[in-house]
N, C-alpha and C positions, 0 to 999 in steps of 0.2 A: 504494500500500500504506500502511496506517495504522500510525502509531507507537504507537497506543494498545495497552496490554497486553490480552491476551485474558482475559476474565473468564469463568470457568467457572460452573457452577451450573445451576439449574433455569430453563427459559424461563418468562417471565411469563405467556404465554398458555396454558401447560400446567397451571397451578394450577387445580384443579377446585373449584367452589363459591366461597364467600366473595365473592359478586358485589357486595355493598354495599361491602366493603373495597376491592375492585378498582376500583370506580367512584370512591370517595373518593380513592384514590391517584392515579388518572389525572387526575381533576379538579384536584387539587393540583399535579400536574406541569405541566398545561396553564396553569393560572391560579394562581400563588402568592398572589394576593390572597385565596384561600380561607383562608389563614392556618395551614395545617398539618393533619395528621391524627393523631389519637390512636388508636393501634392497641392494643386491649385484648381479651384473650380468655383462656380457660383454657389450660393448658399443652398444647402439641401440635398446634394447628390450622394450622400452617404460616405463622404471622405473619412471622417473620424471613425465611423462604424467599420469600414474596411481595414483601417490601420489597427484599430483595437482588436479586431477579429484575427488578424495576422499575428499580432503580438501574443495572443492567447495560445497559438499553436507552436510558437517558437520555444526552444528549451531555455531554461534559466542559465545565466552565465555568471561566473565569478568575476567581480570587478574590484579595483582598489577602493577601499572605503573612502567616501567623500570626494572621489574624483569625478568631476562633471563630464569628463571625456571617456569614462568607463574603461580605463586602462586595465590590462590583464595583469593580475597580481603575480603570475608566474613569469611574466616578461614585461615589467613596467618600462614605459618609454622615458628615458632620461631627459628628453626634450619636451615632455608634456608641459604645456603652459599652466596647467593646474598644479603641477608639482611644487612650484614656488609658494603658491597660496597654501598648500597643505603643510609645507615646512615652516610657514610663518615668516617668510621673507618679505 
């Protein structure tokens, strides 16, 4: 049994339409080298719903505590801009 909290909401596969946005989000999840996805549209076309639904199916990852850039604790980036803030510089 998982200790992960249950995330409610709408299933990612149930969002109809917006195929290009779905593809962009999945590609970014599979290969972060894509560099991110800018989600922009008029009010109401389920942008937030789709992003939250994708986040619900992604695995949890370990990050450096307090790092706003989500650095990997096993391989922290020495050039991370948030490093100085965490060190109190």
